[in-house]
Backbone as a ProteinNet text record, in pm:
[ID]
protein_1_A
[PRIMARY]
MKLIIFGANGPTGRLATARALAEGHRVTAVTRRPADFPLSGPRLRVTGADVLDAAAVEETVAGHDAVLSALGVPYGREPVAVYSRGATHITEAMAKHGVRRLVCITSTVLFDVEPPGEGLFFRKVLEPFIVRFIGRTVYEDMRRMEAVLRESGLDWTVIRPAGLFDAEDVSAYRVAAERLPGRFTSRADLADALLRQATDSGGRHVRAFIDVRTTEGTPSLIGVIRREAFGSRA
[TERTIARY]
-1544	-1408.7	-1355.7	-1257.3	-1188.2	-1055.9	-1046.4	-931.4	-851.8	-720.7	-634.8	-559.6	-558.7	-497.6	-386.7	-263.4	-149.7	-136.5	-96.2	-95	-235.8	-325.4	-467.6	-497	-409	-435.7	-371.6	-313.7	-266.7	-382.1	-360.6	-469.3	-535.8	-455.1	-511.7	-567.3	-499.5	-546.2	-683.1	-706.9	-838.7	-947.4	-917.5	-1015.4	-1043.7	-939.2	-958.1	-1038.6	-1011.8	-1087.2	-1234.6	-1262.2	-1401.2	-1474.9	-1409.2	-1473.3	-1497.1	-1401.1	-1416.6	-1534	-1546.1	-1657.7	-1790.8	-1793.2	-1916.2	-1961.8	-1866.4	-1899.4	-1928.9	-1926.4	-1966.1	-1855.4	-1730.4	-1618.6	-1592.8	-1528.6	-1478.4	-1332.8	-1296.3	-1165.6	-1091.2	-964	-871.5	-781.2	-789.4	-707.2	-585.9	-467.9	-344	-277.1	-249.9	-185.1	-102.1	1.3	83.6	11.8	-88.4	-161	-311.4	-357.4	-498.9	-595.4	-553.8	-643.1	-676.5	-591.5	-613.3	-694	-730.4	-799.1	-940.5	-981.2	-1107.6	-1232.7	-1218.2	-1334.3	-1373.7	-1499.1	-1547.6	-1662.9	-1700.6	-1812.4	-1807.3	-1918.3	-1924.7	-1837.5	-1803.6	-1718.7	-1573.6	-1539.5	-1403.6	-1334.7	-1212.3	-1126.3	-999.9	-971.6	-851.6	-748.5	-630.5	-527	-396.8	-324.2	-196.2	-82.1	-6.9	109.2	199.9	327.8	428.6	478	480.2	524.3	670	745.6	884.7	895.7	784.4	779.3	723.4	811.1	769.9	665.9	682.5	588.4	450.2	445.2	316.5	246.2	322.4	264.4	209	285.7	240.7	109	96.8	-24.4	-146.3	-127.3	-241.9	-287.5	-196.8	-229.5	-317.7	-303	-375.3	-525.8	-587.6	-732.4	-792.8	-712.6	-764.9	-760.5	-842.2	-847.6	-750.6	-720.5	-630.6	-567.6	-448.5	-372.3	-355.9	-382.3	-361.3	-259	-161.5	-61.1	-69.3	-101.5	-103.4	3.4	114.4	223.3	275.7	308.4	362.5	467	572.4	683.2	713.3	727.3	760.1	903.3	928.5	1064.8	1153.8	1280.4	1376.5	1514.8	1613	1750.9	1789.6	1714.8	1749.7	1716.4	1793.2	1761.4	1620.6	1553	1416.9	1419.1	1348.8	1339.5	1197.3	1103.9	966.4	905.1	925	864.9	922.4	1053.4	1115.1	1104.4	1132	1120.3	974.9	887.5	745.3	696.7	738.1	698	753.6	876.6	934.9	852.2	817.2	739.2	598.2	537.7	402.4	401.5	493.3	493.8	528.7	618	649.6	528.1	455.8	335.2	227.8	212.7	114.5	147.1	274.5	315	286.8	312.4	291.2	143.9	57.1	-85.4	-169.8	-105.8	-178.6	-262.9	-224	-293.8	-221.5	-293.3	-228.4	-228.4	-334.3	-353.1	-296.8	-210.8	-144.4	-143.3	-185.1	-181	-107.4	-5.3	80	86	143.5	158.1	304.8	354.5	486.4	470.7	531.6	524.5	546.4	483.9	498	641.8	723.8	861.3	943.8	891.3	963.9	948.6	859.3	857.9	988	1047.8	1176.1	1157.9	1067	1044.8	1022.8	1051.5	1024.8	874.4	828.5	684.7	633.3	535.6	486.2	412.3	432.5	359.1	412.5	526.2	581.1	691.9	714.3	817.7	956.8	1055.7	1195	1230.7	1184.2	1219.3	1166.6	1041.3	984	1058.9	1087.2	1148.9	1294.5	1369.1	1514	1563	1479.8	1524.6	1439.3	1309.5	1225.4	1209.1	1162.3	1143	1274.4	1383	1509.4	1556.5	1533.4	1573.6	1495.4	1364.6	1282.8	1326.3	1350.4	1383.7	1522.9	1619.6	1758.6	1797.7	1723.2	1762.3	1651.4	1539.6	1434.9	1379.7	1348.3	1285.5	1372.2	1503	1591.9	1575.1	1578.5	1574	1439.1	1332.4	1199.9	1192.3	1234.7	1223	1318.6	1434.2	1525	1461	1393.1	1331.1	1206.5	1135.8	1024	1072.7	1186.8	1242.6	1278.1	1332.4	1363.4	1235.7	1130.1	1003.1	952.2	959.3	914.1	994.4	1122.8	1205.5	1159.5	1122.9	1070.9	944.9	856.5	732	758.3	850.5	882.8	926.7	997.8	1052.1	956.3	841.4	753.9	673.2	644.1	558.6	410.8	374.3	234.7	165.4	34.9	-42.5	-48.3	58.5	73.3	40.9	6.7	-6.1	54.1	132.6	186.4	121.8	59.5	3.3	106.1	136.4	235.5	165.9	113.7	43	138.9	83	160	148.4	166.6	157.6	21.3	19.5	-106.1	-169.9	-302.1	-375.9	-510.2	-575.1	-702.6	-819.4	-917.2	-1041	-1154.8	-1273.5	-1386.1	-1438.6	-1442.1	-1508.8	-1413.4	-1446.9	-1375.4	-1413.8	-1315.3	-1340.3	-1330.9	-1348.4	-1331.1	-1182.2	-1105.3	-960	-916.3	-793.1	-737	-646.2	-644	-556.5	-489.2	-358.6	-286.8	-159.9	-113.1	11.2	130	129.5	237.3	222.6	326.1	318.2	223.6	130.6	29.6	67.7	16.6	37.1	-43.4	2	-63.8	23.2	1.5	90.5	30.1	-99.5	-164	-252	-262.2	-355.7	-422.4	-554.1	-620.8	-616.7	-612.4	-612.8	-743.9	-853.2	-980.8	-972.1	-912.9	-896.2	-798.1	-690.7	-591.5	-652.7	-729.2	-793.5	-891.3	-965.8	-1059.8	-985.7	-878	-799.9	-739.3	-692.3	-636.8	-741.2	-861.8	-969.8	-1014.1	-1024.5	-1066.1	-967.6	-839.5	-740.2	-743.8	-779.7	-782	-907.1	-1018.6	-1146.8	-1216.4	-1195.5	-1268.1	-1201.8	-1280	-1223.7	-1189.3	-1263.7	-1234	-1150	-1060.2	-979.3	-857.2	-829	-709.7	-583.5	-479.1	-346.8	-258.6	-240.4	-166.9	-20.2	67.4	212.8	246.4	194.7	211.1	222.9	283.4	294.2	197.7	107.9	6.7	9.1	-28.5	-40.4	-187.6	-216.7	-351.6	-343.4	-422.5	-407.9	-543.3	-551.5	-670.8	-664.6	-774.9	-774.3	-861.2	-927	-1014.7	-1000.6	-1016.1	-1010.4	-874.1	-768.5	-634.2	-580.2	-489.4	-438.9	-315.3	-254.1	-130.4	-12.4	87.7	205.7	279.6	298.8	374.9	305.5	173.5	100.2	116.2	111.7	127.8	268.7	369.5	507.9	528	474.5	491	427.2	306.8	238.1	305.1	343	398.2	538.5	611	746.4	745.9	633	626.8	521.9	474.2	371.6	397.7	301.9	313.5	304.6	375	368.7	238.1	167.1	41.3	-70.3
-1137.9	-1181.8	-1107.2	-1167.4	-1101.8	-1047.7	-916.5	-850.1	-777.8	-774	-692.8	-596	-468.5	-363.8	-296.9	-311.4	-240.9	-104.8	-4.4	131.1	185	138.8	172.4	318.9	389.8	529.9	625.9	573	658.7	693.2	783.6	826.6	712.1	622.2	508.9	404.7	382.2	284.2	317.4	444.9	484.5	460.7	493	470	321.5	239.4	94.7	38.3	87	41.9	77.3	200.5	244.9	164.5	137.8	61.7	-82.2	-141.3	-279.4	-292	-198	-200.1	-180.9	-90.7	-65.1	-187.7	-272.6	-393.8	-512.3	-490.9	-594.8	-680.5	-646.4	-724	-687.5	-778.2	-749.6	-706.2	-595.9	-534.5	-512.3	-551.8	-511.3	-403.4	-283.7	-171.5	-160.4	-175.5	-171.8	-36.5	30.4	161.1	179	259.4	285.3	374.4	448.1	541.2	513.5	406.6	369.1	474.7	555.2	658.1	764.8	779	880.8	829.6	701.3	645.8	701.5	754.9	829.4	745.1	616.2	533.7	446	404.2	313.8	232.9	126.2	44.4	-92.9	-166.3	-297.5	-403.6	-384.6	-482.9	-436.7	-331.6	-277.1	-295.7	-349	-355.4	-276.2	-177.7	-95.5	-141.8	-176.3	-227.7	-152.9	-131.6	-62.7	-160.6	-144.7	-230.4	-160.7	-189.1	-136.8	-252.7	-235.9	-345.5	-382	-295.4	-327.4	-416.3	-442.7	-529.4	-664.8	-762.7	-892.8	-960.8	-953.7	-1019.1	-956.6	-824	-755.5	-789.8	-796.8	-832.2	-974	-1066	-1205.1	-1217	-1143.7	-1150.3	-1096.7	-992.4	-930.5	-1008	-1078.5	-1144.8	-1267.6	-1336.4	-1462.6	-1445.3	-1541.5	-1545.3	-1465.5	-1412.3	-1332.9	-1411.6	-1368.4	-1433.3	-1371.7	-1244	-1175.1	-1056.1	-1021.1	-908.7	-803.5	-678.1	-565.3	-472.8	-430	-337.2	-206.3	-99.8	35.4	120.3	57	128.5	238.7	352.4	463.2	538.8	579.4	652.6	775	893.6	1012	1007.7	1079.7	1093	1156.7	1116.2	1173.7	1118.2	1169.7	1126.3	1005.6	981.6	872.1	737.1	632.7	498.5	456.4	384	336.8	185.2	131.2	-14	-59.7	34.6	0.3	-100	-79.6	-169.7	-310.6	-322.8	-455.6	-528.5	-460.4	-526.2	-554.4	-460.4	-484.4	-604.5	-614.4	-728.3	-858.9	-854.5	-975	-1022.1	-930.8	-968.3	-1013.3	-946	-982.9	-1121	-1146.2	-1275.6	-1389.7	-1365.9	-1470	-1501.7	-1398	-1419.5	-1492.2	-1456.3	-1522.3	-1670	-1699.8	-1839.8	-1919.4	-1860.4	-1930	-1958.3	-1865.4	-1878.3	-1925.7	-1962	-2017.7	-1919.1	-1792.8	-1690.3	-1677.3	-1690.4	-1699	-1568.4	-1489.3	-1377.9	-1248	-1183.4	-1059	-963.1	-839.3	-735.4	-614.4	-568.4	-457.2	-348.6	-235.6	-121	-81.5	-61.4	0.3	119.3	114.7	229.6	186.8	259.5	230	243.9	323.2	341.6	214.6	113.7	-11.3	-104.4	-71.2	-144.4	-113.3	-214.3	-195.3	-150.6	-56.5	2.8	151.9	228.3	371	395.8	508.9	537.8	552.7	471.7	479.1	609.1	661	779.3	911.1	908.9	1032.7	1088.1	1218.9	1285.1	1261.1	1310.7	1286.8	1342.9	1463.1	1524.4	1441.6	1396.6	1316.2	1184.5	1118.2	985	988.2	1087.4	1086.5	1179.3	1274.8	1372.8	1368.1	1395.3	1412.7	1284.4	1176.9	1053.2	997.9	991.8	945.1	1030.2	1161.7	1247.7	1213	1190.9	1153.6	1019	922.3	786.4	780.1	848.1	834.6	931.6	1039.8	1140.8	1168.7	1224.6	1263.7	1143.6	1036.5	921.1	797.6	814	697.9	598.1	644.1	550.7	479.2	548.8	486.1	376.5	407	309.4	192.1	215.8	105.2	6	58.3	-33.1	-98.9	-29.7	-94.6	-215.1	-201	-314.3	-429.2	-396.9	-502.7	-571.7	-495	-554.9	-650.6	-609.5	-696.7	-826.3	-817.9	-939.1	-1031.6	-973.9	-1054.1	-1128	-1060.9	-1123.9	-1236.3	-1214.7	-1319.1	-1448.5	-1435.8	-1553.1	-1611.1	-1550.3	-1588.3	-1715.1	-1745.8	-1859.6	-1832.3	-1709	-1672.2	-1631.4	-1612.2	-1564.8	-1412.1	-1349.3	-1204.8	-1133.7	-1007.9	-915.6	-782.7	-722.7	-589.3	-492	-389	-282.3	-170.8	-129.9	-25.4	97.9	185.2	303.2	411.5	508.5	625.5	734.8	861.1	971.9	976.9	979.5	970.6	1108.2	1110.2	1233.2	1195.6	1292	1267.5	1293	1204.5	1220.3	1163.7	1218.3	1175.9	1038.3	1006.9	885.3	792.8	664.9	566.4	585.7	583.4	603.5	470.1	475.8	357.7	342.5	313.6	306.8	182.7	188.2	76.9	-7.2	-136.6	-230.1	-319.1	-339.9	-428.7	-478.8	-594.1	-651.3	-599.9	-471.1	-403.2	-254.5	-178.5	-35.2	29.9	108.3	173.5	318.7	374.7	517.7	601.1	723.5	812.3	833.7	946.5	986.7	972.8	939.5	953.9	835.6	814.3	718	785.9	791.3	850.1	751.5	805.2	717	639.6	698.4	625.8	503.1	519.6	406.3	304.3	351.8	261.4	178.9	243.5	172	67.8	103.2	7.6	-110.7	-83.6	-191.6	-282	-223.2	-300.3	-398.4	-349.9	-433.7	-537.7	-497.7	-592.1	-708.7	-679.3	-785.8	-879	-826.9	-908.9	-993.9	-947	-1011.3	-1074.3	-1025.5	-1077.6	-1203.5	-1305.9	-1429.3	-1413.3	-1328.7	-1301.9	-1176.7	-1174.4	-1056.1	-1043.2	-1144.2	-1137	-1157.7	-1092	-1113.1	-1169.6	-1300.6	-1364.8	-1379.9	-1347.9	-1345.3	-1260.5	-1139.5	-1049.6	-906	-824.1	-680.5	-612.5	-531.4	-470.7	-318.7	-254.8	-109.1	-72.7	33.6	88.5	234.9	274.5	408.8	478.1	597.6	680.8	757.4	760.4	820.1	944.3	985.4	1102.9	1186.6	1317.2	1406.9	1415.9	1398.1	1397.9	1540	1560.9	1695.5	1730.1	1843.7	1883.4	1807.1	1783.4	1709.8	1783.3	1912.7	1988.9	1986.5	1998.1	1995.5	1864.5	1754.2	1622.9	1605.9	1645	1632.6	1712.7	1833.7	1918.1	1853.6	1801	1739	1609.6	1526.5	1395.6	1405.7	1511.5	1527.2	1550.6	1596.9	1629.1	1546.8	1439.5	1358.8	1211.3	1131.4	986.3	934.3	823.6	763.3	688.8	649.3	577.2	641.5
555.9	588.7	710.2	774.3	885.3	831.9	823	764	870.9	852.4	937.9	848.7	887.1	805.6	885	837.3	895.8	827	903.6	849.7	835.7	922.9	909.5	934.4	1003.2	1033.7	934.4	826.5	718.7	625.4	531.1	442.4	366.4	308.1	235.3	330.4	441.5	539.2	594.9	623.4	674.6	570.6	445.5	339.4	322.2	324.4	310	426	546.5	663.4	650.2	611.5	597.2	491.2	378.1	270.9	314.3	383.1	428.6	525.2	616.4	710.7	638.5	540.6	465.8	388	350.5	275.8	367	496.8	590	646.1	618.6	671.8	818	888.2	1022.4	1007.5	1069.8	1046.3	1176.9	1177.1	1282.1	1224.2	1277.2	1232.1	1322.9	1265.3	1343.4	1323.7	1432.9	1429.5	1555	1545.9	1664.9	1764.9	1718.6	1806.4	1797.7	1861.2	1848.9	1900.6	1997.2	2051.4	1947.8	1845.1	1742.6	1623.7	1624.7	1507.7	1499.6	1383.4	1376.7	1354.3	1324.4	1292.3	1410.2	1411.5	1515.6	1459	1528.9	1484.3	1546	1541.3	1606.2	1540	1411.9	1343.1	1331.6	1403.8	1399.7	1534.2	1527.4	1645.7	1615.4	1696.2	1679.4	1780.9	1731.8	1821.2	1800.3	1906.8	1899.4	1882.8	1774.9	1749.7	1650	1661.3	1569.7	1484.7	1352.5	1265.9	1289.1	1355.3	1387.2	1510.4	1576.4	1694	1651.1	1633.4	1580.3	1668.1	1798.4	1889.8	1881	1870.7	1860.2	1729.7	1621.7	1492.1	1496.2	1552.2	1559.5	1635.1	1741.6	1822.9	1748.9	1669	1601.6	1478.7	1410.5	1283.9	1303.4	1412.3	1434.5	1417.5	1346.3	1335.6	1222.7	1132.6	1021.1	890	794.8	664	564.2	580.3	487.8	558	510.2	564.8	456.2	490.7	400.7	464.5	386.3	437.1	360.9	434.1	377.4	444.8	479.6	544.7	454	512.7	436	514.4	445.7	508	422	480.2	400.4	349.9	242.1	192.2	298.3	297.1	390.2	362.3	433	411.8	495.9	604.1	693.3	629.7	662.7	612.4	654.5	567.7	593.3	605	705.2	722.4	752.8	758.3	796.5	699.7	569.6	472.1	483.9	478.6	475.4	608.2	717.7	847.8	881.6	847.2	868.3	789.7	662.6	580	634.9	685.2	744.9	863.4	951.3	1069.7	1032.1	935.4	893.4	828.8	735.8	666.6	761.1	855.2	953	1039.7	1081	1161.3	1081.1	954	869.3	852	828.1	812.3	939	1052.4	1179.7	1204.2	1166.3	1197.7	1079.1	968.2	855.5	777.8	777.8	699.2	565.5	454.6	324.1	243.9	254	160.2	214.9	134.9	173.4	55.4	78.7	-24.4	31.5	-41.3	3	-103.8	-65.9	-155.5	-164.5	-288.2	-306.9	-402.7	-520.1	-611	-755.1	-846.7	-989.2	-1037.8	-969.4	-1015.3	-999.4	-929.5	-913.6	-1033.4	-1126	-1252.5	-1326.4	-1383.9	-1451.6	-1596	-1616.4	-1748.1	-1729.3	-1832	-1826.5	-1831.8	-1778.3	-1779.9	-1922.2	-1962.2	-2100.2	-2127.4	-2248	-2290.9	-2239.6	-2169.7	-2114.1	-2202.6	-2190.2	-2266.8	-2211.3	-2284.4	-2249.7	-2112.5	-2080.1	-1951.8	-1835.1	-1843.8	-1735.3	-1722.4	-1835.4	-1832.4	-1789.2	-1836.3	-1817.8	-1706.9	-1666.6	-1566.8	-1440.3	-1453	-1334.8	-1253.7	-1317.4	-1240.8	-1186.1	-1264.2	-1205.9	-1088.2	-1093.3	-981.9	-855.7	-870	-754.2	-698.5	-785.6	-741.4	-679.2	-738	-694	-583.6	-568.7	-470.7	-368.5	-410.7	-316	-239.7	-310.8	-246.2	-239.4	-250.9	-263.5	-150	-24.3	88.3	97	60.8	61	-43.9	-166.7	-274.6	-255.8	-198.7	-169.8	-73.4	28.4	124.4	66.7	-20.7	-88.9	-168.4	-235.5	-310.2	-216.1	-101.1	-4.1	42.7	62.1	100.9	-5.9	-130.3	-238	-241.6	-212.6	-207.2	-94.9	18.6	130.2	87	16.9	-26.8	-125.4	-218.7	-316.4	-248.5	-139.2	-70.3	33.3	52.5	163.8	139.5	12.6	-17.1	4.2	37.2	61.1	-69.1	-61.1	-176	-171.7	-216.9	-203.9	-334.8	-321.4	-434	-391.6	-479.5	-454.5	-552.4	-498.9	-581.2	-590.9	-714	-738.9	-797.8	-713	-762.9	-810.3	-879.8	-923.3	-817.3	-857.6	-763.5	-697.3	-565.3	-491	-471.2	-479.6	-450.9	-389.9	-328.3	-261.6	-356.1	-351.5	-427.8	-344.1	-361.7	-279	-316.7	-445.1	-490.8	-564.8	-564.8	-645	-791	-878.5	-1021	-1095.4	-1225.9	-1310.7	-1341.2	-1237.3	-1251	-1329.1	-1379	-1455.1	-1365.8	-1393	-1322.2	-1425.3	-1410.8	-1502	-1434.8	-1479.9	-1428.1	-1508.4	-1536.2	-1606.3	-1578.8	-1611	-1587.1	-1686.6	-1633.7	-1715.6	-1744.6	-1853.4	-1877.4	-1778.4	-1756.6	-1661.2	-1539.1	-1471.2	-1362	-1222.8	-1212.9	-1082.8	-1045.3	-914.2	-855.7	-736.2	-735.7	-619.5	-503.3	-382.4	-265.7	-254.9	-302.3	-302.9	-392.8	-510.7	-601.7	-545.2	-485.1	-427	-314.1	-227.5	-116.8	-168.9	-273.1	-330.9	-392.5	-464.9	-525	-418.4	-309.8	-198.8	-145.9	-128.1	-76.7	-179.1	-306	-409.5	-419.5	-416.8	-427.9	-307.4	-192	-70.7	-59.7	-114	-84.9	-204.3	-324.9	-440.5	-494.3	-520.2	-575.5	-723.2	-793.8	-933.5	-947.8	-1045.6	-1069.2	-981.7	-901.6	-818	-901.3	-862.6	-921.4	-810.5	-810.2	-701.5	-739.3	-643.7	-663.7	-786.4	-785.1	-899.2	-850.9	-936.3	-913.7	-1010.3	-957.6	-1043.5	-1030.2	-1138.6	-1140.5	-1129.2	-1057.7	-1046.1	-1086.6	-1185.5	-1239.6	-1252.5	-1197.5	-1209.1	-1340.6	-1412.1	-1545.7	-1557.7	-1448.6	-1456	-1329.5	-1345.6	-1230.3	-1165.3	-1242.6	-1185.9	-1169	-1072.8	-1042.6	-1124.6	-1091.6	-1157.7	-1099.2	-1180.7	-1136.9	-1026.2	-1040.1	-940.8	-805.4	-805.9	-679.8	-606.1	-678.7	-615.8	-561.9	-639.2	-593	-465.1	-461.1	-342.5	-219.6	-235.3	-121.1	-78.3	-175	-140.1	-82.6	-117.9	-64.8	85.2	137.9	280.5	354.9	292.3	357.7	344.1	390.1	388.1	245.8	218.2	86.4	63	166.9	146.1	225.7
[MASK]
++++++++++++++++++++++++++++++++++++++++++++++++++++++++++++++++++++++++++++++++++++++++++++++++++++++++++++++++++++++++++++++++++++++++++++++++++++++++++++++++++++++++++++++++++++++++++++++++++++++++++++++++++++++++++++++++++++++++++

């Protein structure tokens, strides 16, 4: 398949690009800084574009079979619009060029249920504090992005991972169209799920929100919070 990956130079985007190339796909990696992209190969095209630039997005989307978005924004106090405006430009470009399949990433906290299997402090204090204060602007814009996808008419899937951490290998992760128990998703598992949803004919969840959860080799909660508070969301 011919895949285009937005946010390709983020931690998850690089993993998804590498896996797609290893599986024989042709990949367009979209990043604002193409000179810094660490991967290369005969089936890889690295292009410089900003998802906030509608014309640039339209030009890059044409001719692909599926679009993957691994956009990520760190927590902060400033308003965030990368997710929603980026999704608007991507979906408009897809509609214009007849590209149907889109897979994006948001967060498990956007499920309208409390985290299953967690204690009172995590459910009522820790997660609400992260959602309403530390990551408020990020999660608000993720919700706006999801609304854009709902109205797009495309064959979209939103993956809602938990706390992200780095792992070398893909595990036997869980996937479900509901919030799963557990606190963590490895970026290796997330990248694999992103690719599976975009390319596999079986097991796709179309026009659905899915959770991806790593069940082995997970880190400590405090360590993940510390790293994610100062880094990219994807």
